[in-house]
N, C-alpha and C positions, 0 to 999 in steps of 0.2 A: 262360782258366783262372778258375774261381770262387774268390773270396776266402773265407777261413775264416768271415767273418761271414755270407755268403750261404748257407752250408750248415749254419749253427748249428741245433742242435735247438730246436724251439719250446719256450717256457717252459710247463711243466706247472703248472696251478693246483690247489692242494689247499685244503681248508677253512682250514688254518692260514695259507697264503700269502694267500688271499683276505681273511682277517681282518686281516693286516698291512697290506694295501693299503687296506682299509676304515678302519683306525685312522689311517693317514696322511691320508686324506680328512677324517675327523672332527676332526683336529687344528685345522682351520680354523674349526671351529664351537665356540663356548663353550656352557656350560650356560645362559647367558643367552639365547643364540640358540635353543637347543632348547626351553627353557621358554616363551619367546616371549610373555610377557604374557598377554593375554586372547584371543589369536587362536584360531580354530576348530581349526587344525591342532595347536596346542599343547595345547588341551583334549583333543582326541582322543588325542594321544600320552600324556598324563597318565592318561587313563582306561584305555588299553591296557596301561599298565605298573603298574597297581594290582590287587592280588589279595587276596581274603578267603578264609580257611579257618577255619571255626568261629569262635572268638573271637580269631583272629589276623588282622591286616590288614597287608599288606606293600606299601609304595610304592617302586617302583624308578625313578620318573620323574626323580629328581635324580641319576641315573647318567648318565655321558657316553656315551650310546648311543641308538639309534633302534630302531624295530621291525625294521628291516632287520638291525641288529646282532644282535638276538635270533634272527632266522632263520638268519644265518650261524653263530652260536654253537651253535644247535641242530643244524645240519648237521654241525658239527665233532663234537659229542657222538655223533651217530649213526655217523659214520665211525670213531669209536673203539670201537664195539660196546657202547655203554652199555646198551642194552636187554637184550642177552644177558648182560652182566656183572651187571646188576641181578638178573636171574633166578637167576644162579649164586649170588649172595650169599644170597638167601632160600632157595635149595635146599640150602644147607649144603655147597657145593663148597669146595675148598681155595683160597679167595681170598687167604689169608695164605700166600703161596708159600714164603717163607723159613723159616717154622716149620711148614709143611705142615699147616695147620689151616684150619678154617672160621672164619667170624666171625658168630656167631649171637646177638648181644646182643638182637636183636629177639624171639628165643624167650622171653626172660625176661619180656617184657610181652605175650606172646600169650595171650589169654583161653581158658579151658577150654571156653567155649561156642562157639568158632569152630574150624573145621578148619584146621590149619596148612598152608602150602604143602608140596608133596611134597618130601621130603628134610629137613624141619624137624620131623617128627612126634616122634621120640624126644627131640630137644632140648627141645621145648616141654613134653613130658610130664615130663621130669626137672625143668625149672624150676618147673612147677606143683606138683610134689611138694615141692620145697624151699620154695616159697612157703607151702605149707600148714604145714610144720614151723616156719617163721619165725612164722606167725600164732599158733601155739600158744605160742611163747615170749613174743610180744608180749602176748597176752591174759593170760598168767600174771603178767606184771609189772603190767599194768593192773588186774588183780583183786586185787593186793596179796598174791599167793601165791608170789612168788619171794623167798625168804629168804636173807640173807647168812650168813656163817659163824657169826655170833652169834645168829641167829634173828630178825633184824629185816628188815622188808619194804624192798625197793629203792625209792629215791626219785630217784636220779641215775644217769645213764649217762655214762661217759667213753669216747668213741669214739676209738680209737687207730689211725691209718692215715696214709698219705701218698699224694700224687698222686691217681690215680683212686679210691683207697680213702678219700679225704678230701674232695676238692674238690666232687664231686657231692652227697654227703649234706649237707655244710656249706652249699652254695649253697641247697639246698631248705629246710633248717632256717632259714636267714636270711630267705628269701623268704616262707615261709608261717607260721613260728612267731613272728610279729612282736608278739604280745601274750601275756603269761603266761596269760591266761584261756583260751586255746585249746590250751595244751599239756597233755599228760597225764602227762609225766614230764620232768624236766630233762635236757638233753643237752649235753655239753661236748666240743669237738673238740680233739684233740692230734695235731700232725703234725711240728713242728719237732724235729730231732734233738738240739738243744741243751738240751732240757728246760725251756725258758722258758715254754711253755704249761702244762706239767704242774705246776710248782712252785706257782703260785697256787692251783690246784685242791686240792693236798695240804694247803693251809693252811685252805681254807674248806669243803670237803666233809666229810660224815660218813663215815668209812671203813666203818662197819658197814652203811651203806645205799647203797653205791656199787657199781655193776656195770660191769665193764670189757668193752668190745667190741673184740677184736683183729681188725682187718680188713686182711688182707694176702693178695693172690693167691698169691704165691710162698712166703710164710711165711719168707722169708729176708731181707727188706729191713731193712738195718741201722737206719734211722731208727725203724721200728716196733718192732723187737726190743729196742732199748735203752730206748725209752719204756715198753714193757710190763714189762720187768725192773725198772725203777725204780718203776713203779706197784705191782707185786706186792710189792716190798720195803717200800713205804710201808704197804700194807694188812696185810702180815704183821706188821710191827713194831707198828702201831697196834692191831691186834686180838689180838695175842699168840698167833698161830697160825702154822703153817709155810706156805710158799708153795704146797705141794701142796694144802693145805686151801682156800686162797684160790681156786686154780684150779677146785676142785670146786664151789664155791658162788658165786663172784663173777667168772666169766670166761666169755664167749662167744667162740668162734672162727669167723671167716668166711674161707674160703680155697678154693683149688682143690687143696690138698694135705691131705686128711684124715689121711694117715699122719703128717704132721709135726705136726698139731694133737694127735693122740693121743700122740705122743712127748713133746710139750710138757707134757702133763698135763691137757688139756682133755677132759672126758668126752664120749663120742660123742653123748650126748643134748643137749649144748650146742655141737655143731658144725653149721655151715651150710656147704654146699658149692656152688660154681659151677665150671663146667668151663673148660678151657683155651681154648675157643672164644669166651669172653667176655673181651675185653681189659680191662685195668684202667681205662682212661679211658672205657670203655663200660659200666661195671659198676654204675652207680647203681641200675639196674632189678633187679639180682640181690639176693641176701641182703646184699650190701654196704650196701643201703639200710635195714637193720633199725633203725638208730638213728632214721631219719626216721619209720618206722612206730611205734616206741616213743614218740616225742615227739608225733606228730600223729594217730596212730590208723591202723588198717588201712584205713578207708574213704578217708581222704585219700591213703594210699599207693596204693590201687587206682585212684583217680582220676588220679594221676600216671601210672600205667602205661597207663590208658585213653587219655589224651591222646597219649602217645608212640605207642601202637598205632594210633591214628587216623592219625597222620602216616606210620607205616609203610605202611599200606594205600594212602594217597594216593600215596606215593612209588612203591610197587610197581605201581599200576594206572593212574595218570594219564598222559596223553600227555606227552612231554618238553616240548612248547611251553607247557604250562599246569601243569607240575609244580613246586611251590614249591622243594623242595630242589635240583632241577636248575637252576632259574632263578637261585637264590642262588649256586650253584656256578659257573655260567657267567659271571655278573656279576663274581664275585670273580676268576676266572681271566682275564677280559677286563682287569680293572684291573691285575693284577700282571704278566701276560705280554705284553699288547699295549699298554697305556698306561704300562707301566714304573713303576707306583706300588709302592714297596717296603714300606710300612707300612699297617696297617689298625687304626683305633681303634674300640673297642667302648664306647659311651657310653650307659649306662642312666640314664634320668631317673626313678629310683625308688631310694631308699636301700636298699630290701630286696634289690635286685639288685647289691649292692656287690661280690659275688664272681663276677659273670658273666664279667667280662673274664679273671680268673684261670682259671676253668673252661674257657673257650674257648681260652685260650693253650695249655693242655695238649692239649685235643682236637684243635686244628688244627695246632699247630706240632710236637707229638710225632708226629702222624700223617703229615703231608705236608711237614715240614721236612727234605727230603731232596734230594739232587742226583744220586743213582744210580737208574736206572730198573730195571724188572723184568728187562730184558735184560742187566743188569750194566754198562751203559754210562753214562757221565756225561750228565746232562741239559744241553742247551745253552741253556736259557731259564730265566727266573725261575719258581719254583714258589710255595710258601706264603709269603705276606708275613709280616712281623713283626707280631704282634698285641699290642696293649696297650690301656690305657684305665682309666677310673675313673668313678665316679658323675658324670653330666654337670654338675650344678650346682657340684660341687666343682671339676671340671676347668675350668669357666669362670673360676675365680679362680686357676688355676694355669697350664695349658698352652695354653688356647685362643688367647692372644695370638699364639703362634708359628703355630698352625694358620691363623689368619686373615691374619696379616701377615708371617709368616716366609717362608723360601725353600723349604720342603719341601712336596711334594705328598703328601697323605694321603687315603685313602678311609676311610669310617666307616659304622658301623651305629648309628643312634639308636634306642633301645628305650624305649618309654613305655607307661604304664598309664593308661587313660582314666577308670576308676572305682575307688574304694576305699570300699566300704561299711563304715561304722564305727558301732557301737552307742554313741551318746553323746547328751548333751542337745542341744537345738536350737542353743544358742549355740556350743558346741564344734563341732558338725557344720558350721555355717556357716563357722566359722574354718578348719576342715580342708578344706572344699570350695574356699575361696579359695586355699589353699596348693596344692591339686591343680590348679586352673586356672592358677595362676602357673607351676607346674612344666611343665605341658603347653605353655603359651605360650612358655616359654624353649626347650623342646625344638624346637618347630616353627620358632621364630625362628632358632635356631642352625643348623638344617638348611638353612633358606633362605639364611642368610648364607654358609654353606659353599659353597653352589652359585652364588649370584649375586654375592657380593662387593659392590663399590660399587653395583652396580645394584639391590641390595636397599634402599638408602637412599631414602626417599621424596623426590621433587624438592623439596618445601618445606623439607627439612632439610639439603640438600646444602651449602648455604652456611655451615651452623653446625656440621657434624660433620666430624671428621677422616676422611679417605678413605685409600685404599691397601689396602683389603680385596681380597685377590687373587681370591677366588671360584674357580669352576671346580673345586672339590674335590668329587668324586663321593661321594654318600652315599645310603643306604637308610634308610627309617623303618619300624620294626616297632612296630605298636600292638597291645597286649593289652587286650581289653575290661576284664578284671579280672585281677589276679595271683592266680589260683587254681591248684590242683594240675593240672587238665586242661590249662590254657593253658601252664604252664611245662613240662609233660611234652611237649606238642606242639612247643614252641619248641626244647627241647634235642634232640629227635629230628630236627627240621628241620636243625639244625646238624650232627648226626651224619651224616645222609645227604648233606649238602652236602660234607662231607669225603670221603666215598666217591666221589661223582661227580668231584670234582677229582682224586682219585687215578687215576681212569680216564683223564681228559683228559691227565694228566701221566705216565701209565704208571708209577706208583709203587705200592709196597705200603704202605697206610696203617695196617696192623695190627701192625707190629713197631717197635722203637725201638733199633737197634743202637748209636746214638750215646750213649744213656743208659747202656748196660751197661758200656762201656769206662771211663767216669768212675767207676763204682762199683768196678770192679776196681782201678783205680789208688788209690782212696781206701782200699781194704782194706789194701793193702801199706803205705801211709803210716801208717795207724792202728796196724798191728803195730809199725812203727818207733817211734812215739810211746809205745806201751804197753810197749816193751821185750819184745815177743813175737817168736818165730821168724818170719821173713818168708818167706811161701810163694813170692811172685813179686817179685823185685827190680825196682823201677821204673827207667826210663831216668833217669840222673842228669843234672841241669842245675844250674848254679851259682845260679840264682835260687831254686829250691826248696830247695837245700842251705842257703843263708843264712837262709831263712825257718825251716827246721827248727832251725837253730842258735839263732836268736833265741827261738823257742818253748821250746826246752830250757833255755836260759839263764834265762828268766823263771820257768819251772816250778821249776828248781833253787833260785832265790832264794826262791820261795814255800815250798818244802819245808824249806829251811834255816831260814827264819823260824819255821815252824810247829814245828820240833823244838827250837828254842832256848828 
């Protein structure tokens, strides 16, 4: 009689199971082993894992993987149907299954001189029409022909938005408007619902020359609605006109809901529209970016779109094994799902990129921070890691100690800029060049130390330096030749497509955010409670929240009693 073991079904190997076996094998090798000093094999590996696209260069050689790993990861992507799903994305099919929508943010940067993919034609034409309308508004401001309610020309823009309506434009403004001499109009960003960003602007800006840009896809987001109401009250009071007049002269609306903009009082001539198939966190390229165009000019905004479009074409056409968004996605999935690394640090070595980590936090965690697949079943493995970060040199004086000698394993992207042309006298230029070289040296040194740990310490210094650097922390280095509009456009599109690829690998919908919506609904009913308004939907009661509400009301009552005495 045969035993149960002798008749057992042979183990079936899938791309995922092969990757798990491969990961167990690689655990015996450290990054020091893989980098291997000056050996020929190590040099060949480094060359094979370095990629250049235009003015971007990406080095993956400090990741805990081999060329065999890349082959296995690519086979996994192919088994998930990535090629067909990539085509479906660009063809405008309903890849956002829960909301039954396409995801065609690429259409917002598709140039009129190129034929769009089949299925994208009408979307691209609509975006190009809105871009032309946006250009007219921008030129009117730049030519000094947009007048406020009292007849004075506009000098300042207050961009009111939150999330995707704020993070992208603000990132570009910080990155490219680094000197007053290159800005055409002043732009100020307001996003926090507490009014803390708006109050200082009301004290220092001239209300007669301030134009509001209300950027809100849904036109219902509470943060944005409260900020614009306060801003309108400020302008109305200061200019001694009613709010309807302010709306007619000093308010631009950008939304996917033109009917709501009209109801709000924004003239149709001051409305810019983008469609539901552009998600908020993918909307920088749409009229949401009008404040960037106002500040930096249409030529700069067009170059931003051109860089992103170049990455779109590369993602659509390049084979998976040499496709940069695909490779970035595969490496990220390898780290989180197979090497069990739960967090990922974004470390730009350029102060102009101080908001890059925040931008990528929303892009990646709001897209793939999910544990329920497209089939409605719970996912049984890790998906998107927790993203965080800061400007690298600042981080060196804050949290790098933990990264180097703590007990947590972290993956990282180091982002650096190799050149920064500055018009200055020779003495200042030399000083700035030295700072540039110092920053790059720190970036490369920290990347090396993350990977090699104690092995990065030169032998001559090992007796004099504290050791205990863990090393073996996988990281990628992304070099930008210069921080210009084309480069940052390509960089952000690279990360966008990385998100899509990972959603395919993990069978997720990256274009909805149901977790965000529930929190908003709960907050609405609590606000109604605090404002003594009728409550539409009573929240689930819990003693913790009840005692917090009690304390808030107690302190508010004390304030009101004091004010009335």
